[in-house]
C-alpha positions as CSV (number, residue, x, y, z in Angstrom):
1,M,-10.0,-23.0,-4.1
2,K,-9.2,-22.2,-7.7
3,K,-6.9,-19.2,-8.0
4,I,-6.4,-16.9,-10.9
5,S,-3.0,-17.9,-12.4
6,L,-0.1,-15.7,-11.6
7,L,1.7,-17.0,-14.7
8,F,-1.3,-16.0,-16.8
9,L,-0.9,-12.4,-15.5
10,V,2.8,-12.4,-16.3
11,L,2.0,-13.5,-19.9
12,I,-0.4,-10.6,-20.2
13,L,2.3,-8.1,-19.3
14,A,4.8,-9.8,-21.6
15,L,2.6,-9.2,-24.7
16,V,4.4,-7.1,-27.3
17,S,3.7,-6.1,-30.8
18,C,6.0,-4.9,-33.6
19,S,5.4,-1.2,-34.1
20,P,5.7,1.3,-36.9
21,N,7.1,4.7,-35.9
22,I,6.9,6.7,-32.7
23,P,5.6,10.3,-33.3
24,D,8.4,12.9,-33.1
25,G,8.8,14.5,-29.8
26,P,10.2,14.0,-26.2
27,I,8.8,10.5,-25.8
28,K,10.4,9.4,-29.0
29,D,13.7,10.9,-27.9
30,F,13.4,9.1,-24.5
31,V,12.6,5.7,-26.0
32,Y,15.2,5.8,-28.8
33,N,17.9,6.5,-26.3
34,I,17.2,3.2,-24.5
35,S,19.6,0.3,-25.2
36,F,20.1,-2.8,-23.2
37,D,23.8,-2.9,-23.7
38,K,24.1,0.7,-22.5
39,T,21.9,-0.1,-19.5
40,F,23.8,-3.2,-18.5
41,E,27.1,-1.3,-18.6
42,H,25.6,1.6,-16.5
43,I,23.8,-0.4,-13.8
44,K,26.5,-2.0,-11.6
45,L,24.3,-2.9,-8.7
46,G,20.8,-2.5,-7.3
47,Y,17.9,-4.2,-5.6
48,A,14.1,-4.7,-6.0
49,N,11.2,-5.6,-3.8
50,I,8.2,-7.5,-5.3
51,E,5.0,-8.1,-3.4
52,T,2.0,-10.1,-4.7
53,T,-1.2,-10.6,-2.7
54,Y,-4.2,-12.8,-3.4
55,T,-7.6,-11.8,-2.0
56,E,-10.8,-13.8,-2.2
57,N,-14.1,-12.6,-0.8
58,D,-12.3,-9.6,0.6
59,V,-10.0,-11.8,2.7
60,Q,-6.3,-11.9,1.9
61,T,-5.5,-15.6,1.6
62,G,-2.0,-15.6,0.1
63,T,1.1,-13.5,-0.3
64,I,4.5,-13.7,-2.1
65,N,7.3,-11.4,-1.2
66,I,10.6,-11.4,-3.1
67,G,13.7,-9.3,-2.4
68,M,16.4,-9.4,-5.1
69,Y,19.9,-7.9,-4.6
70,Y,22.6,-7.7,-7.3
71,S,26.1,-6.3,-7.5
72,R,28.3,-6.9,-10.5
73,T,31.1,-5.0,-8.8
74,N,31.1,-7.5,-6.0
75,N,30.2,-10.6,-8.1
76,Y,27.2,-11.0,-5.8
77,F,23.5,-12.1,-6.0
78,Y,21.0,-12.7,-3.3
79,Q,17.3,-13.4,-3.4
80,I,14.8,-14.1,-0.6
81,T,11.3,-15.4,-1.4
82,E,8.7,-15.6,1.4
83,V,5.4,-17.3,0.6
84,S,2.3,-17.6,2.8
85,G,-1.3,-18.9,2.7
86,S,-2.8,-20.3,-0.4
87,Y,0.4,-20.0,-2.5
88,V,2.2,-22.5,-0.3
89,G,1.9,-26.0,-1.8
90,T,0.4,-24.9,-5.0
91,D,2.5,-22.3,-6.8
92,Y,5.4,-22.8,-4.4
93,S,6.6,-25.9,-2.5
94,Y,8.1,-23.9,0.4
95,S,7.3,-20.9,2.6
96,K,10.8,-19.3,2.6
97,E,13.8,-19.7,0.4
98,E,17.1,-17.8,0.2
99,V,19.6,-18.1,-2.6
100,L,23.1,-16.6,-2.3
101,L,25.9,-16.7,-4.9
102,Y,29.1,-14.7,-4.8
103,K,32.7,-14.9,-6.0
104,E,35.6,-14.2,-3.7
105,N,39.2,-14.5,-4.9
106,N,37.8,-16.0,-8.1
107,E,36.2,-18.8,-6.1
108,L,32.5,-19.4,-6.4
109,H,30.4,-19.7,-3.2
110,T,26.8,-20.8,-3.5
111,F,24.1,-21.5,-1.0
112,K,20.4,-22.3,-0.9
113,K,18.3,-22.3,2.3
114,T,14.8,-23.7,2.0
115,D,12.5,-23.7,5.0
116,G,15.5,-23.8,7.3
117,V,17.5,-26.4,5.5
118,L,20.9,-25.1,4.2
119,T,22.6,-26.5,1.1
120,K,26.1,-25.5,0.2
121,D,27.6,-25.6,-3.3
122,A,24.0,-25.5,-4.5
123,F,24.7,-24.0,-7.9
124,S,27.2,-24.3,-10.8
125,D,29.2,-21.7,-12.6
126,T,26.5,-21.7,-15.3
127,D,23.8,-21.1,-12.7
128,Y,25.9,-18.2,-11.4
129,E,26.1,-16.5,-14.8
130,K,22.3,-16.8,-15.2
131,Y,21.6,-15.4,-11.7
132,M,23.9,-12.5,-12.4
133,T,21.6,-11.3,-15.2
134,N,18.3,-12.1,-13.4
135,Y,18.1,-8.6,-12.0
136,F,17.7,-7.4,-15.6
137,Y,16.0,-10.3,-17.3
138,A,15.2,-14.0,-16.9
139,T,14.2,-14.7,-20.5
140,L,15.9,-13.7,-23.7
141,T,14.1,-14.4,-26.9
142,A,15.3,-13.0,-30.3
143,G,17.0,-10.1,-28.6
144,Y,14.0,-9.3,-26.4
145,H,14.8,-9.2,-22.7
146,R,11.9,-9.8,-20.2
147,D,10.9,-11.1,-16.8
148,G,13.3,-8.8,-15.0
149,M,13.7,-5.2,-13.9
150,Y,14.7,-4.0,-17.4
151,Y,11.6,-2.9,-19.2
152,G,13.3,-1.1,-22.1
153,D,12.6,-3.7,-24.7
154,Y,8.9,-3.7,-23.7
155,V,8.8,0.1,-24.1
156,I,10.6,0.0,-27.5
157,A,8.3,-2.7,-28.8
158,N,5.0,-1.2,-27.7
159,C,5.4,2.6,-27.6
160,A,4.4,3.4,-31.2
161,K,1.3,1.2,-31.3
162,Y,0.2,2.2,-27.8
163,Y,1.6,5.7,-27.9
164,N,-1.4,7.3,-26.2
165,L,-0.9,5.0,-23.1
166,F,2.6,6.5,-22.5
167,S,3.4,9.8,-20.9
168,L,6.6,11.7,-19.9
169,N,7.0,13.8,-16.8
170,D,8.2,17.5,-17.0
171,A,11.7,16.6,-16.0
172,K,11.8,14.1,-18.9
173,D,13.4,11.4,-16.7
174,T,10.4,9.2,-16.1
175,L,8.2,7.5,-18.7
176,T,4.9,6.2,-17.5
177,Y,2.7,3.5,-19.0
178,K,-0.9,3.0,-17.8
179,V,-3.6,0.8,-19.3
180,N,-6.7,-1.2,-18.3
181,T,-7.5,-4.3,-20.3
182,L,-10.0,-7.2,-20.4
183,Q,-8.4,-10.6,-20.8
184,K,-9.5,-14.2,-20.8
185,S,-7.8,-16.5,-18.3
186,P,-7.0,-20.2,-19.2
187,N,-10.1,-21.1,-17.2
188,G,-12.2,-18.9,-19.5
189,D,-12.8,-16.3,-16.8
190,E,-12.8,-12.6,-17.8
191,V,-10.1,-10.7,-16.0
192,V,-9.8,-7.0,-15.7
193,V,-6.1,-6.0,-15.5
194,M,-5.2,-2.5,-14.3
195,H,-1.5,-2.0,-15.1
196,Y,0.8,0.9,-14.4
197,F,4.6,1.2,-14.5
198,E,7.3,3.8,-14.6
199,V,10.8,3.5,-16.2
200,D,13.9,5.6,-16.0
201,P,16.0,6.8,-19.0
202,Y,17.8,3.5,-19.1
203,G,14.6,1.5,-19.4
204,M,14.9,0.2,-15.8
205,L,11.7,-0.2,-13.8
206,K,11.2,2.4,-11.1
207,T,7.8,1.2,-9.9
208,L,5.0,-1.1,-11.0
209,N,1.5,-1.9,-9.9
210,S,-0.7,-4.5,-11.5
211,K,-4.2,-5.3,-10.2
212,S,-6.3,-8.1,-11.7
213,L,-9.9,-8.8,-10.9
214,V,-11.9,-11.8,-12.0
215,K,-15.3,-10.7,-13.3
216,G,-18.2,-12.3,-11.5
217,K,-15.9,-13.6,-8.7
218,N,-14.5,-11.8,-5.8
219,Q,-10.9,-12.6,-6.6
220,V,-8.1,-10.1,-6.8
221,I,-4.3,-10.4,-7.4
222,N,-2.3,-7.3,-6.7
223,T,1.4,-7.0,-7.6
224,T,3.7,-4.1,-6.6
225,I,7.3,-3.7,-7.6
226,K,9.8,-1.2,-6.3
227,C,13.2,-1.1,-8.1
228,F,16.3,0.7,-7.0
229,P,19.1,0.5,-9.7
230,N,22.6,1.7,-8.7
231,Q,21.5,2.0,-5.1
232,N,23.7,0.5,-2.4
233,F,22.5,-2.2,0.0
234,E,23.9,-4.3,2.8
235,M,25.2,-7.6,1.4
236,K,24.3,-10.8,3.2
237,K,26.9,-13.5,3.4
238,D,26.6,-17.2,4.2
239,T,27.2,-16.6,7.9
240,D,23.9,-14.7,8.0
241,L,21.8,-17.5,6.5
């Protein structure tokens, strides 16, 4: 079975274009107030749930579920990834993996549990620093943060050119982006992408839904993200792994 590439879809959503000016009004005020430094200072903790499903011929054949938990106050990061069906052995080499990193009394504790096999001291201090920003971004290029829950740079880079695709709610605390596009996959297939997300005044993702359909084939990838910045959660420790 030849699946539509999940990486290809991520690249679609990462596309940006330098913009001229955003028209004056509430949307411009909202966007110009977004700053990564301000967001990073404000968001001390949070979590996110990501679910991706792959369906072929109306049968769900693969799923990816990711839970990400972050607390800078407690020097803590935990992520659980559960994979099933056609994603196992192709995009992922495991069916379940947990990653846990935290500091206690200035001592770093790191663990990785993959399909029941627990590894202690699995990560370095450098790894820890990277994981502690993963909630916000995983890739930083020329000041542009992406591949995390912070969508502020995406909004800033795209709002002027695609202004008609953005809308602001009456309370002026949620900016919505909605677009349907036709793309070419690396295999040459035409892919219809229906993409929707909401961000808060700090540019943090609130919710996202992206549905991609391969034209002429009964193949669908659906991704849903729910993000909860500055929301408390129960912290898992190594004794729980």
